[in-house]
LOPAMI-739431 format. One record per residue (C-alpha): residue in one letter; x, y, z. Coordinates in nm, 3 decimals, always signed. Layout:
<pts>
PT   resn         X         Y         Z
PT      A         X         Y         Z
...
</pts>
This chain:
<pts>
PT   resn         X         Y         Z
PT      M    +4.347    -4.543    -2.244
PT      T    +4.274    -4.227    -2.439
PT      K    +3.926    -4.204    -2.283
PT      R    +4.068    -4.246    -1.932
PT      R    +4.328    -3.977    -1.991
PT      D    +4.058    -3.741    -2.117
PT      L    +3.855    -3.807    -1.803
PT      E    +4.160    -3.751    -1.583
PT      Q    +4.236    -3.421    -1.755
PT      H    +3.874    -3.313    -1.712
PT      R    +3.887    -3.413    -1.345
PT      D    +4.210    -3.220    -1.293
PT      S    +4.052    -2.914    -1.455
PT      L    +3.751    -2.940    -1.224
PT      E    +3.978    -2.966    -0.922
PT      E    +4.167    -2.654    -1.030
PT      I    +3.840    -2.467    -1.079
PT      G    +3.723    -2.590    -0.740
PT      E    +4.038    -2.455    -0.575
PT      I    +3.984    -2.115    -0.740
PT      L    +3.618    -2.103    -0.633
PT      G    +3.717    -2.212    -0.285
PT      S    +3.964    -1.924    -0.262
PT      M    +3.697    -1.681    -0.383
PT      R    +3.457    -1.814    -0.122
PT      T    +3.720    -1.765    +0.149
PT      L    +3.783    -1.406    +0.039
PT      A    +3.408    -1.333    +0.037
PT      Y    +3.374    -1.479    +0.386
PT      M    +3.665    -1.267    +0.510
PT      E    +3.492    -0.961    +0.365
PT      T    +3.173    -1.039    +0.558
PT      R    +3.371    -1.067    +0.881
PT      K    +3.534    -0.731    +0.814
PT      L    +3.204    -0.560    +0.733
PT      S    +3.020    -0.705    +1.032
PT      R    +3.252    -0.520    +1.272
PT      F    +3.117    -0.174    +1.194
PT      L    +2.775    -0.226    +1.031
PT      A    +2.601    -0.225    +1.370
PT      A    +2.769    +0.104    +1.463
PT      Q    +2.666    +0.258    +1.130
PT      E    +2.306    +0.153    +1.184
PT      K    +2.307    +0.326    +1.524
PT      V    +2.432    +0.646    +1.362
PT      V    +2.151    +0.641    +1.105
PT      D    +1.890    +0.571    +1.375
PT      S    +2.017    +0.855    +1.592
PT      I    +1.996    +1.101    +1.301
PT      R    +1.645    +0.981    +1.222
PT      D    +1.546    +1.034    +1.585
PT      A    +1.683    +1.388    +1.573
PT      A    +1.498    +1.452    +1.247
PT      S    +1.175    +1.318    +1.397
PT      D    +1.206    +1.545    +1.700
PT      F    +1.288    +1.846    +1.486
PT      L    +1.007    +1.790    +1.233
PT      G    +0.759    +1.740    +1.517
PT      F    +0.802    +2.105    +1.610
PT      Y    +0.921    +2.250    +1.276
PT      P    +0.724    +2.055    +1.014
PT      A    +0.869    +2.067    +0.665
PT      S    +0.649    +2.144    +0.368
PT      A    +0.539    +1.845    +0.161
PT      N    +0.409    +2.052    -0.130
PT      A    +0.724    +1.983    -0.332
PT      L    +0.641    +1.611    -0.333
PT      Q    +0.361    +1.667    -0.581
PT      T    +0.602    +1.771    -0.856
PT      A    +0.925    +1.606    -0.739
PT      T    +1.098    +1.370    -0.982
PT      P    +1.142    +1.026    -0.823
PT      V    +1.500    +0.899    -0.831
PT      F    +1.565    +0.530    -0.762
PT      L    +1.913    +0.447    -0.637
PT      V    +1.961    +0.074    -0.701
PT      V    +2.265    -0.090    -0.543
PT      G    +2.363    -0.413    -0.719
PT      S    +2.681    -0.618    -0.729
PT      E    +3.011    -0.520    -0.883
PT      R    +3.116    -0.883    -0.929
PT      G    +2.935    -1.205    -1.013
PT      F    +2.892    -1.545    -0.849
PT      C    +2.599    -1.433    -0.636
PT      G    +2.301    -1.599    -0.807
PT      D    +1.998    -1.389    -0.901
PT      F    +2.110    -1.099    -0.680
PT      N    +2.072    -0.835    -0.951
PT      R    +1.768    -0.972    -1.133
PT      A    +1.570    -0.970    -0.809
PT      L    +1.663    -0.603    -0.763
PT      I    +1.536    -0.522    -1.113
PT      S    +1.207    -0.696    -1.039
PT      R    +1.166    -0.495    -0.720
PT      L    +1.257    -0.175    -0.905
PT      D    +0.984    -0.240    -1.162
PT      D    +0.731    -0.279    -0.882
PT      A    +0.849    +0.035    -0.703
PT      R    +0.845    +0.267    -1.002
PT      G    +0.518    +0.138    -1.146
PT      S    +0.307    +0.406    -0.980
PT      D    +0.554    +0.687    -1.058
PT      E    +0.584    +0.652    -1.435
PT      Q    +0.386    +0.972    -1.488
PT      N    +0.662    +1.169    -1.309
PT      D    +0.939    +1.044    -1.543
PT      P    +1.143    +0.857    -1.280
PT      K    +1.521    +0.846    -1.298
PT      I    +1.742    +0.549    -1.212
PT      V    +2.094    +0.554    -1.074
PT      A    +2.239    +0.202    -1.088
PT      V    +2.544    +0.108    -0.881
PT      G    +2.732    -0.212    -0.966
PT      H    +2.884    -0.341    -1.290
PT      K    +2.671    -0.658    -1.300
PT      L    +2.357    -0.445    -1.276
PT      H    +2.451    -0.231    -1.575
PT      S    +2.384    -0.493    -1.841
PT      L    +2.029    -0.541    -1.708
PT      L    +1.948    -0.169    -1.726
PT      E    +2.160    -0.030    -2.008
PT      R    +1.861    -0.014    -2.247
PT      D    +1.624    +0.138    -1.994
PT      E    +1.536    +0.494    -2.097
PT      C    +1.494    +0.598    -1.733
PT      V    +1.858    +0.530    -1.646
PT      A    +2.038    +0.851    -1.557
PT      A    +2.371    +0.701    -1.455
PT      L    +2.554    +0.368    -1.439
PT      L    +2.813    +0.383    -1.161
PT      D    +3.081    +0.136    -1.061
PT      G    +3.022    -0.039    -0.731
PT      A    +3.255    -0.155    -0.455
PT      S    +3.430    -0.491    -0.459
PT      V    +3.571    -0.450    -0.107
PT      A    +3.489    -0.227    +0.189
PT      E    +3.783    +0.005    +0.120
PT      E    +3.623    +0.109    -0.213
PT      V    +3.293    +0.222    -0.059
PT      P    +3.400    +0.587    +0.012
PT      A    +3.489    +0.640    -0.355
PT      V    +3.156    +0.490    -0.464
PT      L    +2.973    +0.712    -0.215
PT      Q    +3.143    +1.017    -0.360
PT      S    +3.032    +0.918    -0.711
PT      V    +2.674    +0.864    -0.595
PT      I    +2.657    +1.203    -0.420
PT      E    +2.799    +1.381    -0.724
PT      E    +2.541    +1.215    -0.950
PT      L    +2.253    +1.299    -0.716
PT      N    +2.366    +1.661    -0.704
PT      R    +2.385    +1.668    -1.084
PT      L    +2.035    +1.527    -1.113
PT      Q    +1.897    +1.783    -0.870
PT      T    +2.053    +2.057    -1.079
PT      T    +1.919    +1.908    -1.402
PT      V    +1.561    +1.804    -1.314
PT      G    +1.491    +2.022    -1.009
PT      E    +1.320    +1.885    -0.699
PT      T    +1.371    +1.512    -0.650
PT      S    +1.250    +1.242    -0.414
PT      L    +1.508    +0.974    -0.349
PT      F    +1.439    +0.605    -0.294
PT      G    +1.701    +0.343    -0.218
PT      I    +1.664    -0.018    -0.336
PT      F    +1.920    -0.255    -0.191
PT      Y    +1.970    -0.586    -0.014
PT      D    +1.962    -0.600    +0.364
PT      D    +2.055    -0.957    +0.452
PT      E    +1.820    -1.175    +0.243
PT      Q    +1.553    -0.907    +0.200
PT      I    +1.533    -0.632    -0.061
PT      E    +1.456    -0.298    +0.102
PT      V    +1.286    -0.004    -0.066
PT      T    +1.362    +0.297    +0.153
PT      A    +1.240    +0.655    +0.108
PT      L    +1.547    +0.869    +0.178
PT      L    +1.445    +1.217    +0.070
PT      P    +1.277    +1.446    +0.137
PT      L    +1.233    +1.439    +0.516
PT      V    +0.866    +1.524    +0.566
PT      E    +0.592    +1.487    +0.820
PT      D    +0.580    +1.111    +0.766
PT      S    +0.907    +1.094    +0.959
PT      V    +0.745    +1.237    +1.271
PT      R    +0.648    +1.012    +1.560
PT      D    +0.282    +0.997    +1.664
PT      T    +0.378    +1.109    +2.015
PT      P    +0.674    +1.348    +2.055
PT      V    +0.937    +1.235    +2.300
PT      H    +0.998    +1.585    +2.433
PT      S    +0.746    +1.844    +2.546
PT      F    +0.946    +2.145    +2.429
PT      P    +1.096    +2.220    +2.089
PT      P    +1.472    +2.182    +2.042
PT      V    +1.683    +2.490    +2.105
PT      L    +1.840    +2.598    +1.776
PT      N    +2.135    +2.830    +1.726
PT      V    +2.058    +2.868    +1.356
PT      P    +1.735    +2.924    +1.161
PT      P    +1.520    +2.606    +1.125
PT      E    +1.567    +2.601    +0.748
PT      E    +1.945    +2.607    +0.780
PT      F    +1.938    +2.340    +1.049
PT      L    +1.716    +2.118    +0.832
PT      G    +1.955    +2.155    +0.538
PT      D    +2.253    +2.049    +0.749
PT      L    +2.051    +1.766    +0.904
PT      I    +1.956    +1.635    +0.561
PT      D    +2.320    +1.639    +0.450
PT      H    +2.430    +1.441    +0.757
PT      Y    +2.140    +1.200    +0.724
PT      L    +2.193    +1.137    +0.354
PT      F    +2.566    +1.079    +0.403
PT      A    +2.503    +0.828    +0.685
PT      A    +2.209    +0.657    +0.510
PT      L    +2.396    +0.612    +0.181
PT      N    +2.700    +0.482    +0.365
PT      H    +2.486    +0.231    +0.549
PT      M    +2.311    +0.130    +0.228
PT      L    +2.635    +0.066    +0.037
PT      Y    +2.801    -0.127    +0.319
PT      T    +2.487    -0.330    +0.389
PT      S    +2.447    -0.419    +0.022
PT      L    +2.814    -0.521    +0.001
PT      M    +2.769    -0.738    +0.309
PT      S    +2.462    -0.907    +0.160
PT      E    +2.639    -0.953    -0.173
PT      N    +2.931    -1.132    -0.009
PT      Q    +2.699    -1.345    +0.203
PT      R    +2.517    -1.450    -0.113
PT      R    +2.851    -1.516    -0.285
PT      V    +2.971    -1.736    +0.002
PT      S    +2.653    -1.943    -0.019
PT      H    +2.655    -1.959    -0.400
PT      L    +3.022    -2.058    -0.423
PT      A    +2.984    -2.316    -0.148
PT      G    +2.715    -2.485    -0.357
PT      A    +2.931    -2.465    -0.668
PT      V    +3.230    -2.618    -0.487
PT      R    +3.016    -2.903    -0.356
PT      H    +2.887    -2.971    -0.707
PT      L    +3.242    -2.975    -0.847
PT      E    +3.357    -3.209    -0.572
PT      Q    +3.072    -3.449    -0.650
PT      E    +3.146    -3.437    -1.023
PT      S    +3.519    -3.481    -0.958
PT      G    +3.447    -3.781    -0.737
PT      E    +3.229    -3.935    -1.006
PT      L    +3.504    -3.885    -1.264
PT      T    +3.756    -4.045    -1.026
PT      R    +3.533    -4.352    -0.997
PT      K    +3.500    -4.372    -1.376
PT      C    +3.877    -4.341    -1.414
PT      R    +3.934    -4.623    -1.168
PT      A    +3.681    -4.842    -1.348
PT      L    +3.849    -4.774    -1.681
PT      R    +4.191    -4.842    -1.529
PT      Q    +4.066    -5.174    -1.395
PT      E    +3.938    -5.261    -1.741
PT      E    +4.277    -5.171    -1.889
PT      I    +4.457    -5.388    -1.632
PT      T    +4.220    -5.675    -1.706
PT      E    +4.284    -5.637    -2.079
PT      E    +4.661    -5.627    -2.018
PT      I    +4.645    -5.945    -1.810
PT      E    +4.439    -6.114    -2.079
PT      V    +4.694    -6.012    -2.344
PT      I    +4.978    -6.147    -2.129
PT      L    +4.794    -6.477    -2.074
PT      L    +4.713    -6.512    -2.442
PT      S    +5.072    -6.434    -2.533
PT      T    +5.199    -6.691    -2.284
PT      A    +4.955    -6.953    -2.412
PT      S    +5.054    -6.875    -2.769
PT      I    +5.424    -6.911    -2.690
PT      E    +5.372    -7.235    -2.503
PT      G    +5.166    -7.382    -2.785
PT      S    +5.396    -7.279    -3.068
PT      P    +5.601    -7.552    -3.255
PT      G    +5.960    -7.582    -3.145
PT      T    +5.894    -7.456    -2.793
PT      E    +5.871    -7.805    -2.642
PT      Q    +6.165    -7.916    -2.430
PT      R    +6.371    -8.207    -2.567
PT      D    +6.536    -8.469    -2.349
</pts>
């Protein structure tokens, strides 16, 4: 009986864990539904700013000379919470590939997400370890922290080139964010005449970069959070299924043990009855 009770307690514990994981999966799914409502709109904003930048740079090309001495900065967006498989380790692997050719320029790393910190805390290239967002409402605060850190780096190391490494659905994207150079220009300009500017081109480019960086970082953080929650939903669904299978197996074992106990109890009763019936002095007298 002790073994059966131990199995029942273990089964009950698994069921409680399964309920907790199921609730976490539901919350992650709700987060994906919330994020999906405005991700498409954000992507359109980023695309429109890129189109404007392409048109502008087609007629007012920026200088790419600074790229030769710019310090590469890799902004890696990981997960703030766990239960999403190899989400963060895959990002580290992609980061290693991306910075391999830039080691001579002393690259800097800005890591976003608590679960990413432990994988990078001993890396000498890490410039900052920032907290990530657990829900969509926390993204603005994270964005503010990222912008402040990028500004600090630019003040400390001078000219920088910024690369974003993050999940977009199931794919890891490595996106060159800054600077905006001739590579951003279309092969064939859409318009025949240059844009009419009310400010000097240099001032316009500075404002354009600020708007673009704000929109691109926003899109990156929200997209990564969406992908993280999608991965969490899938990962937790698998964990819940595994717990349900294990709980079902324990239930079958408990039933088998209970049947054995009932059989043993019946045998004891039969033996006791036989013993009583066969004992001296139990025979009926006429």
